[in-house]
Backbone bond lengths (Angstrom), bond angles and torsions (degrees), N, CA, C in turn:
res aa  C-N    CA-C-N  psi(-1)  N-CA   C-N-CA  omega(-1)  CA-C   N-CA-C  phi
1 M - - - 1.437 - - 1.538 111.06 -
2 H 1.346 115.76 -41.94 1.461 119.15 -179.49 1.521 111.19 -63.50
3 G 1.342 118.43 -33.75 1.450 121.88 179.70 1.510 112.38 -65.62
4 I 1.326 117.63 -39.00 1.469 121.23 179.23 1.521 110.40 -68.53
5 R 1.340 115.93 -42.62 1.473 119.33 178.05 1.531 110.48 -61.75
6 G 1.308 116.59 -39.71 1.452 121.14 178.73 1.520 112.21 -63.82
7 Q 1.332 115.82 -41.42 1.454 119.90 177.98 1.525 111.63 -66.36
8 I 1.337 116.57 -42.16 1.475 120.73 177.88 1.522 110.22 -62.70
9 F 1.345 116.65 -44.38 1.465 120.60 179.48 1.529 110.64 -62.19
10 C 1.329 116.00 -41.36 1.465 120.36 179.08 1.528 110.97 -63.06
11 C 1.349 117.40 -43.19 1.465 120.94 178.52 1.518 111.64 -64.86
12 L 1.335 116.67 -42.60 1.472 119.91 178.88 1.518 110.95 -64.10
13 R 1.337 116.14 -42.16 1.455 120.00 179.25 1.532 110.34 -62.10
14 F 1.335 119.05 -40.46 1.459 123.24 177.39 1.527 110.94 -63.37
15 L 1.355 117.15 -44.20 1.467 120.60 -179.91 1.525 111.31 -64.27
16 I 1.316 116.59 -39.73 1.471 119.96 178.58 1.529 109.77 -65.53
17 W 1.329 117.63 -43.96 1.464 121.01 179.16 1.523 110.46 -63.48
18 E 1.351 116.85 -42.69 1.460 120.79 179.63 1.529 110.60 -64.02
19 S 1.326 117.58 -40.21 1.463 121.65 178.46 1.526 110.49 -63.10
20 A 1.311 117.22 -42.16 1.467 120.85 178.47 1.523 110.84 -64.03
21 L 1.333 116.77 -38.86 1.463 120.55 178.61 1.526 111.11 -64.84
22 V 1.321 116.95 -42.19 1.463 121.30 178.52 1.524 110.00 -64.20
23 K 1.310 117.28 -43.77 1.470 120.98 179.34 1.529 110.73 -61.82
24 R 1.336 115.93 -43.77 1.460 119.68 -179.46 1.530 110.74 -65.40
25 T 1.326 116.72 -40.98 1.467 120.60 179.18 1.517 110.61 -63.92
26 C 1.332 116.87 -44.93 1.471 120.30 178.67 1.525 111.26 -63.26
27 S 1.320 116.25 -39.75 1.467 119.93 178.56 1.521 111.19 -63.43
28 L 1.329 116.97 -42.30 1.465 120.24 179.18 1.527 111.54 -66.04
29 L 1.338 116.57 -39.55 1.466 119.41 177.32 1.522 111.57 -64.48
30 A 1.322 117.01 -41.81 1.467 120.57 178.35 1.527 110.59 -63.94
31 L 1.309 117.12 -42.21 1.464 121.12 178.73 1.527 110.40 -63.21
32 W 1.328 117.12 -42.45 1.459 121.29 177.90 1.525 110.39 -60.35
33 A 1.347 116.39 -44.78 1.464 120.13 -178.51 1.522 110.89 -62.91
34 V 1.313 117.11 -42.82 1.468 120.91 -179.77 1.523 110.85 -65.60
35 A 1.318 116.88 -35.81 1.467 120.39 -176.45 1.515 113.40 -78.27
36 F 1.344 118.04 -39.13 1.450 119.71 -169.21 1.522 115.78 -106.37
37 V 1.305 119.35 -19.97 1.463 120.02 179.87 1.527 111.47 -64.37
38 P 1.350 119.72 -44.11 1.471 117.45 176.62 1.519 113.12 -60.93
39 L 1.322 118.05 -33.65 1.464 119.97 177.96 1.519 110.91 -65.29
40 A 1.315 116.54 -40.48 1.461 120.21 178.79 1.518 111.10 -66.73
41 A 1.316 116.90 -36.36 1.462 120.51 179.94 1.525 111.20 -66.16
42 H 1.327 117.16 -35.30 1.461 120.42 -178.90 1.521 113.30 -86.68
43 A 1.308 116.66 -6.02 1.460 119.58 -177.50 1.525 112.31 -66.72
44 A 1.325 118.47 -24.19 1.452 121.59 -176.19 1.531 112.47 -85.86
45 V 1.316 119.42 -5.92 1.464 121.99 -179.52 1.532 109.15 -75.79
46 V 1.326 115.65 129.50 1.464 120.33 -179.08 1.528 110.20 -120.95
47 A 1.306 115.32 157.56 1.465 120.71 176.01 1.528 108.59 -73.75
48 A 1.317 115.63 140.08 1.470 120.52 -177.76 1.524 111.86 -59.15
49 N 1.316 117.10 -37.99 1.470 119.25 -177.10 1.529 112.88 -75.27
50 S 1.331 118.06 -6.53 1.464 120.29 176.23 1.532 112.11 -89.90
51 I 1.326 116.98 -6.24 1.463 121.49 177.86 1.529 108.01 -85.22
52 P 1.321 118.10 128.13 1.470 120.10 -179.38 1.537 112.08 -60.54
53 D 1.320 115.81 147.49 1.464 120.73 176.37 1.526 109.41 -58.30
54 G 1.326 115.19 143.00 1.456 119.02 178.39 1.513 111.90 158.64
55 T 1.315 114.84 -173.16 1.460 122.34 179.24 1.520 108.18 -104.98
56 Y 1.331 116.22 131.46 1.459 122.08 -176.05 1.525 110.76 -132.29
57 T 1.322 115.49 147.14 1.457 121.81 168.12 1.514 106.11 -103.91
58 V 1.322 116.41 123.80 1.463 121.29 -173.86 1.526 110.20 -131.40
59 K 1.325 114.93 165.56 1.463 121.94 175.01 1.520 107.89 -111.55
60 V 1.323 116.67 132.96 1.462 121.91 -179.42 1.524 109.82 -77.12
61 V 1.331 116.37 126.17 1.458 121.53 172.86 1.526 108.48 -84.40
62 K 1.341 114.79 -51.75 1.471 120.52 175.70 1.520 109.27 -163.79
63 V 1.306 114.49 156.14 1.461 120.95 174.15 1.526 106.19 -92.60
64 V 1.328 116.25 114.28 1.461 120.92 -178.49 1.523 109.52 -70.19
65 D 1.325 116.17 -49.63 1.461 124.74 173.95 1.524 105.66 -159.72
66 P 1.332 118.90 176.39 1.477 118.94 -176.17 1.539 114.90 -59.32
67 K 1.316 118.03 -16.61 1.465 121.21 -178.05 1.532 113.56 -110.62
68 H 1.353 118.76 2.70 1.466 122.13 179.37 1.521 109.55 -141.66
69 V 1.332 115.17 135.67 1.461 120.46 179.47 1.535 108.78 -132.78
70 D 1.333 115.31 136.45 1.463 122.63 177.20 1.526 107.31 -94.34
71 V 1.336 117.40 121.25 1.463 121.84 -174.25 1.526 111.26 -130.61
72 V 1.340 115.43 161.69 1.461 122.92 170.82 1.515 107.21 -116.14
73 L 1.324 115.58 125.59 1.464 120.96 177.76 1.528 109.71 -79.32
74 D 1.320 116.66 168.87 1.468 121.74 -179.63 1.528 112.72 -59.09
75 N 1.322 118.12 -28.68 1.464 121.21 -178.76 1.528 112.94 -84.80
76 G 1.346 117.45 3.44 1.458 121.68 177.41 1.509 114.99 93.57
77 Q 1.319 117.33 -7.17 1.462 119.92 178.81 1.526 109.70 -74.62
78 E 1.321 114.93 143.32 1.462 120.71 177.94 1.518 109.26 -110.88
79 A 1.346 116.26 142.49 1.462 120.63 -179.81 1.517 109.50 -151.61
80 V 1.309 115.39 149.06 1.466 121.59 171.37 1.519 106.21 -97.76
81 L 1.328 115.20 117.55 1.463 120.77 -175.08 1.524 110.75 -105.74
82 P 1.325 117.28 131.73 1.463 120.60 176.79 1.529 111.17 -90.17
83 A 1.325 114.65 155.90 1.463 120.37 174.06 1.526 108.02 -72.48
84 G 1.339 115.86 138.64 1.469 120.32 -178.27 1.509 113.41 -97.21
85 R 1.330 116.93 -7.60 1.471 121.54 -179.44 1.523 109.26 -138.45
86 A 1.317 115.79 158.97 1.465 120.27 -179.50 1.534 112.10 -65.12
87 N 1.327 117.26 -30.69 1.469 119.22 -176.82 1.539 113.01 -86.48
88 V 1.325 118.97 -0.85 1.470 121.84 176.24 1.524 107.61 -85.88
89 D 1.337 115.71 117.25 1.471 121.95 -176.51 1.530 108.77 -132.62
90 F 1.336 116.24 120.01 1.461 121.43 -178.96 1.526 112.56 -91.05
91 G 1.316 118.37 8.15 1.455 123.15 -173.97 1.523 115.52 -58.87
92 K 1.325 118.57 -28.29 1.469 120.88 -177.53 1.528 113.28 -91.10
93 L 1.324 117.56 -5.76 1.463 121.01 177.86 1.527 110.33 -75.38
94 Q 1.325 115.12 156.45 1.458 121.59 177.41 1.529 108.90 -131.46
95 A 1.316 116.23 162.45 1.466 120.79 176.44 1.523 109.65 -58.02
96 N 1.307 115.90 142.63 1.472 125.23 -179.84 1.523 114.48 75.06
97 D 1.328 119.23 2.40 1.468 120.93 174.14 1.525 109.08 -68.29
98 Q 1.316 116.12 147.61 1.462 122.44 171.25 1.526 106.72 -97.13
99 M 1.315 116.55 137.32 1.453 119.33 177.77 1.520 109.61 -142.08
100 K 1.310 114.60 151.93 1.464 122.07 174.71 1.517 105.80 -109.98
101 L 1.330 116.46 133.94 1.466 119.67 -176.60 1.515 110.90 -141.77
102 S 1.324 113.95 157.08 1.457 121.36 173.04 1.520 107.84 -108.89
103 L 1.309 114.43 125.63 1.454 121.25 -175.94 1.523 109.24 -112.80
104 I 1.335 116.58 126.45 1.466 122.52 176.26 1.527 107.22 -132.12
105 G 1.311 115.50 120.29 1.466 120.06 179.76 1.517 113.35 61.22
106 G 1.314 117.45 29.52 1.460 121.24 -179.79 1.510 114.14 82.17
107 N 1.330 118.04 3.58 1.465 122.75 -179.50 1.523 110.69 -112.90
108 V 1.328 115.94 141.57 1.463 120.81 177.35 1.525 108.02 -82.25
109 M 1.325 115.70 115.94 1.458 120.50 -179.87 1.520 112.16 -88.70
110 V 1.332 116.28 -34.39 1.456 121.31 178.90 1.531 107.25 -156.04
111 F 1.346 116.41 147.38 1.460 119.37 177.29 1.521 109.85 -146.81
112 M 1.336 114.46 162.04 1.461 120.58 176.41 1.525 107.17 -136.61
113 D 1.341 115.75 128.85 1.456 121.09 176.38 1.520 108.19 -77.18
114 L 1.312 117.67 119.88 1.459 122.29 -178.30 1.527 112.24 -89.65
115 T 1.327 117.66 -6.59 1.464 121.91 -178.06 1.512 109.59 -94.03
116 S 1.330 116.36 131.45 1.472 119.54 175.91 1.527 108.15 -88.46
117 H 1.320 115.59 132.25 1.487 120.62 -178.73 1.496 110.39 -101.90
C-alpha cells in the first residue's frame, strides 16, 4: 500500500512541477511580447529628412494636424511629413487615403489625393 501511495505522490509532484514550469514559461513569453513588440512596430519609423527627394505614392496613416501627415511609403517605412509651403494643407485627407507627393528636404512641396471621397 505504501508503494502505491509513494508512486501517486511522485506523479502528482511531477505534474505540479510541470504545471509550474509551463506557467512560468508562458508568463515569460507574454512579458517578452509586451516588452519587445512595440519596439519592433516603431522600428520602421524614419525621419522625414532621411527620405531621398523625389515623388512618392503613399498611404495616409493619420493627419496629425493640417501641416503634418503620418504616412506609410511603398517600402513599409512610416514617417511624419511636414508641409513645405504655406499653401500645402493636409486637412482634407483621411486615414487610408492614397496620395502622391513631391518631397524635397523632407518637406512636402505639393501633393495630390488619389482617393475619391
